[in-house]
C-alpha positions in Angstrom: -19.1 -17.6 25.6 -22.2 -17.7 23.3 -23.2 -14.1 23.8 -19.7 -12.7 23.4 -18.5 -14.8 20.5 -21.4 -16.3 18.5 -21.7 -13.5 16.0 -17.9 -13.3 15.7 -17.9 -17.0 14.6 -20.7 -16.2 12.1 -18.3 -13.7 10.6 -15.7 -16.4 10.3 -17.9 -18.8 8.3 -19.4 -15.9 6.2 -16.0 -14.7 5.0 -14.9 -18.3 4.3 -18.1 -18.9 2.3 -17.7 -15.7 0.2 -14.2 -16.6 -0.7 -15.1 -20.2 -1.6 -18.0 -19.0 -3.6 -15.7 -16.9 -5.8 -14.2 -20.2 -7.0 -17.6 -21.9 -7.6 -17.9 -23.8 -10.9 -14.3 -23.5 -11.9 -13.7 -27.2 -11.6 -10.9 -26.9 -9.1 -11.7 -28.4 -5.7 -8.2 -27.7 -4.3 -8.6 -24.0 -5.2 -12.0 -23.8 -3.5 -10.7 -25.5 -0.3 -7.7 -23.2 -0.2 -9.7 -20.1 -0.5 -12.0 -21.2 2.3 -9.2 -22.2 4.6 -7.2 -19.0 4.1 -10.3 -16.8 4.8 -11.2 -18.8 7.9 -7.7 -18.6 9.3 -7.5 -14.9 8.5 -10.7 -14.0 10.3 -10.1 -16.3 13.3 -6.8 -14.4 13.9 -8.9 -11.2 14.5 -11.1 -12.8 17.2 -10.6 -12.4 20.9 -10.0 -16.1 21.4 -7.0 -18.4 22.0 -8.3 -21.3 20.0 -7.0 -24.7 19.3 -8.2 -26.8 16.3 -8.9 -30.2 17.8 -10.4 -31.8 14.7 -10.6 -30.6 11.1 -11.0 -31.5 7.5 -8.2 -32.0 5.0 -5.6 -34.3 6.5 -7.2 -37.4 5.0 -6.6 -36.3 1.4 -3.8 -33.8 1.9 -6.1 -30.9 1.1 -5.5 -27.3 2.4 -6.5 -27.3 6.0 -6.5 -25.7 9.4 -4.3 -28.4 10.9 -5.1 -30.3 14.0 -3.3 -28.7 17.0 -3.1 -25.3 15.2 -3.4 -22.3 17.4 -5.4 -19.3 16.1 -6.5 -16.0 17.6 -5.4 -14.4 20.8 -3.5 -11.7 19.0 -5.9 -8.8 19.2 -4.7 -7.4 22.5 -8.2 -7.7 23.9 -9.2 -10.1 26.7 -9.7 -13.5 25.1 -11.4 -16.8 25.8 -9.7 -20.2 25.6 -11.7 -22.4 23.1 -11.5 -25.6 21.1 -12.6 -25.6 17.5 -13.9 -28.3 15.1 -13.8 -26.9 11.6 -14.6 -27.7 8.0 -13.8 -24.6 6.0 -15.6 -26.0 3.0 -17.8 -29.1 3.3 -18.5 -30.2 -0.2 -15.4 -29.1 -2.1 -16.5 -31.0 -5.1 -20.0 -29.5 -4.9 -18.4 -26.0 -4.9 -16.0 -26.9 -7.7 -18.8 -28.1 -9.9 -21.5 -25.6 -8.8 -23.7 -28.3 -7.3 -26.0 -27.6 -4.4 -25.2 -28.1 -0.7 -21.7 -26.7 -0.1 -21.3 -25.0 3.2 -18.6 -23.6 5.6 -18.8 -24.8 9.1 -17.2 -24.5 12.6 -18.1 -25.5 16.1 -16.5 -24.0 19.2 -16.6 -25.0 22.9 -14.7 -24.5 26.1 -11.5 -26.5 26.4 -12.2 -30.2 26.2 -15.7 -29.8 24.8 -15.1 -31.4 21.4 -13.5 -34.8 20.6 -9.8 -34.6 19.8 -9.1 -37.0 16.9 -7.4 -37.1 13.5 -9.2 -36.7 10.2 -10.1 -40.3 9.7 -13.4 -42.1 8.8 -16.3 -42.8 11.2 -19.2 -45.2 11.0 -22.4 -43.2 11.9 -26.1 -43.4 12.5 -27.9 -40.0 12.9 -31.5 -39.6 13.9 -33.7 -36.8 15.1 -35.1 -36.2 18.6 -38.1 -38.6 18.3 -35.7 -41.5 17.7 -33.2 -40.5 20.3 -32.2 -43.6 22.3 -34.0 -46.0 19.9 -31.2 -47.0 17.6 -28.0 -49.1 18.1 -24.9 -48.7 15.9 -24.4 -52.5 15.9 -28.0 -53.5 15.4 -29.1 -54.9 12.0 -30.2 -52.1 9.6 -33.8 -53.4 9.5 -34.0 -53.3 13.3 -32.8 -49.6 13.4 -35.2 -48.7 10.7 -38.1 -50.3 12.5 -37.2 -48.5 15.7 -37.0 -45.1 13.9 -40.4 -45.8 12.2 -42.0 -46.7 15.5 -40.7 -43.6 17.2 -42.2 -41.5 14.4 -45.5 -43.5 14.3 -45.1 -44.5 10.7 -44.1 -47.4 8.5 -40.5 -48.2 7.4 -41.7 -47.5 3.8 -42.3 -43.9 4.8 -38.7 -43.3 5.9 -36.0 -41.6 3.8 -32.4 -42.4 4.7 -29.4 -40.4 3.4 -26.4 -42.4 2.4 -23.1 -41.2 0.8 -22.9 -42.7 -2.7 -19.7 -44.7 -2.2 -18.8 -48.3 -3.2 -18.2 -49.1 0.5 -21.9 -48.7 1.1 -23.2 -51.3 -1.4 -24.3 -53.7 1.4 -25.8 -50.9 3.5 -27.8 -49.7 0.5 -29.0 -53.2 -0.3 -30.1 -53.7 3.4 -32.0 -50.5 3.5 -33.8 -51.3 0.2 -34.6 -54.8 1.4 -36.2 -53.4 4.6 -38.4 -51.2 2.4 -37.1 -47.7 3.3 -36.3 -45.1 0.6 -32.8 -43.8 0.1 -31.4 -40.4 -0.9 -27.9 -41.0 -2.2 -25.6 -37.9 -2.0 -22.2 -37.3 -3.4 -21.0 -35.1 -0.4 -22.4 -33.3 2.5 -23.4 -35.8 5.2 -23.0 -33.0 7.8 -25.9 -31.1 6.2 -27.9 -34.3 6.0 -27.3 -35.0 9.7 -28.6 -31.6 10.6 -31.6 -32.1 8.3 -32.4 -35.4 10.0 -32.9 -33.6 13.3 -35.2 -31.0 11.9 -38.9 -31.6 11.3 -40.3 -31.1 7.8 -37.1 -31.8 5.9 -38.2 -35.2 4.7 -35.0 -36.9 6.0 -35.3 -39.3 8.9 -31.9 -40.8 9.3 -28.3 -40.7 8.0 -26.3 -44.0 7.9 -22.9 -45.1 6.8 -19.2 -44.2 6.9 -18.1 -40.6 6.5 -15.5 -38.2 7.9 -14.8 -38.0 11.6 -14.7 -34.1 11.5 -18.2 -34.1 10.0 -19.2 -36.5 12.8 -18.0 -34.2 15.6 -19.5 -31.1 13.9 -22.8 -33.0 13.5 -22.7 -33.9 17.2 -22.2 -30.2 18.1 -25.2 -29.3 16.0 -27.3 -32.1 17.4 -26.5 -30.9 21.0 -28.4 -27.8 20.0 -31.2 -29.7 18.2 -31.7 -32.6 20.6 -30.9 -35.2 17.9 -28.6 -38.2 18.3 -25.5 -39.5 16.5 -23.9 -42.9 17.3 -20.5 -43.5 15.8 -17.3 -45.5 15.8 -13.9 -44.6 14.4 -12.9 -46.5 11.3 -9.2 -47.2 11.3 -7.4 -48.0 8.1 -4.0 -49.2 9.4 -1.8 -49.5 12.4 -0.1 -46.1 11.7 -3.4 -44.4 11.9 -4.3 -46.4 15.1 -1.1 -45.1 16.7 -1.9 -41.5 15.7 -5.3 -41.9 17.3 -3.8 -43.4 20.5 -1.4 -40.4 20.6 -4.4 -38.1 20.8 -5.6 -39.8 24.0 -8.1 -42.3 22.5 -7.5 -45.7 24.2 -10.5 -47.8 23.1 -10.4 -47.8 19.3 -13.7 -49.7 19.1 -15.7 -47.4 21.4 -19.1 -46.4 20.3 -19.4 -42.6 20.7 -22.7 -40.9 21.4 -23.6 -37.3 20.8 -22.3 -36.2 24.3 -19.1 -38.1 23.8 -18.2 -36.4 20.5 -19.3 -32.9 21.8 -19.4 -33.0 25.6 -19.0 -29.2 26.0 -21.3 -27.2 28.2 -21.0 -24.1 26.0 -21.2 -25.0 22.3 -21.5 -22.7 19.4 -22.3 -24.0 15.9 -22.1 -21.8 12.9 -22.5 -22.5 9.2 -22.9 -20.4 6.0 -24.2 -21.6 2.6 -21.8 -21.5 -0.3 -23.9 -23.0 -3.0 -27.7 -23.2 -2.9 -29.0 -26.0 -0.7 -32.0 -27.3 1.2 -30.6 -26.1 4.5 -29.1 -22.7 3.5 -29.1 -20.4 0.5 -25.8 -20.0 -1.3 -23.7 -16.9 -1.6 -25.2 -14.3 -4.0 -23.1 -11.6 -5.6 -24.8 -8.5 -6.9 -23.8 -5.0 -7.9 -23.9 -3.5 -4.4 -22.2 -6.3 -2.6 -22.7 -9.9 -1.4 -25.5 -11.6 0.4 -25.1 -14.7 2.7 -27.3 -16.9 4.8 -26.0 -18.5 7.9 -27.2 -20.8 10.6 -26.2 -20.1 14.3 -27.0 -22.4 17.2 -25.9 -22.4 20.8 -26.5 -24.8 23.7 -26.7 -22.1 26.4 -29.9 -20.4 25.3 -31.3 -23.1 23.0 -31.7 -20.7 20.1 -31.5 -21.5 16.4 -31.0 -18.4 14.2 -31.0 -18.1 10.5 -29.1 -14.9 9.6 -29.3 -13.1 6.3 -26.4 -10.7 5.8 -25.8 -8.1 3.1 -22.1 -7.3 2.9 -22.0 -3.9 1.1 -19.4 -3.0 -1.4 -16.9 -0.3 -0.2 -18.2 2.5 -2.5 -19.8 5.8 -1.7 -22.7 5.3 -4.1 -23.9 1.9 -2.7 -27.7 1.5 -2.5 -29.1 -0.9 0.1 -31.9 -3.3 -1.0 -33.9 -5.6 1.3 -35.6 -7.7 -1.2 
């Protein structure tokens, strides 16, 4: 699947990013989300896949979305593959709406059954890189996890940087991290990008902790399958109605701790993301007189390759001049 479809999925996130970027800084998160969703759906329909969205962003806050269970693709007349999709057409809608850094468009694809099927709810998470894989426990005290991460990296807790979403629900977590002596980077949105950064050497991020979206958790797991990092997580259920919806999707143990391979068990996984606004992981979309330039990240489990792809999308004019700088 990777060889045949990986660049096709890059095209999906590229187009979604370009359309979202056209709304950047206009102060309308709903407009940005809608532009990204419509572009992603439109391009997916042109792919030789019969895809089912098994988890996606938007249901939690009634934003525009590719809805869970939606079927896309398989309409080209070409031979197609059956795949499951986890999508976030625009991670960081508020970042895009305000022109802040770090908004990206994301999808992960696998063979059928290769990604967790769950609603757009919340998820408690701990994300670490390859060195700390197997060293942390979701239910352990914060200090114990930080000590384990520090030991795995052969450094002190005071050297660690932990990313936490800046939310009132994390007041105790933030206090515990500070009491242990680690440093914190609070972010407004974008725990998926932070999770990827935690698994890459040289980013200055050593862990992500706290409660964020379940779609971002599954997408992070797909990326970590390619990077050999680890995520531990548990669904956070707000009420009995949501619990029933989760059970209807086949989840029986509502208190289960999910590991990376539980969230993204697929053998053939493709992860693709494109920067919308400038970020530490990816450059944002750049518009210029001759067209548009994008930067994307493509990872696959089959060949263990991580690709950064710079694309120039030329304007449809006869006098276009191509520049490489």
